[in-house]
Residue, then its C-alpha position, 0 to 999 in steps of 0.5 A: m583345915k587351912n593350908t592342909l596338905f594332902e599326900t599319897e605314895r605318888l602325889i601331893i596336893r597343897p594350897t597354891s603358893m608364891e612358888d607356883g608362879n611359873f606354873i600359874l603363868e603356863l597354865l593361865n596362858t594355854p589356849k583352853w584356859k583362855q578359851f573357857i575361863g578367860d584371859r587373866q592378863v598375866q603375861n610374866k612371872k611377876e604378874a603370876e605371883n601378883y595373881i596368886a597373891t591377890k586372888m588365891l591367897p586372900h581366898l585361902k586366908k578368908y575362907g580356909y580353901a582355895n585353889n590347890t596345886l597337884s604335883e607328882k612327886q617323882m617327876v616334880l611335875k605340877l599337873v592342874l589346880v583343883v579346889f576342895i570344899i569340905a562341908k559339915v554334914 
């Protein structure tokens, strides 16, 4: 199930990629992220892309799942990171 894209009429959920650098930069520097998750020391777009390349993409490659970016089709607004864990029962 690697690199799976989920799509509805209004939303797209896809693995976070290098093109999400600005979104990750903004997200990791929100006060609530820093308060509840911690400061990841990501201060610019290049550092955000490095964070994606070293923290998120290797996890996707190794395990087949990682952080996903949920965006709204009409507004092209990135909303949140989500992680799917699909287990065989």
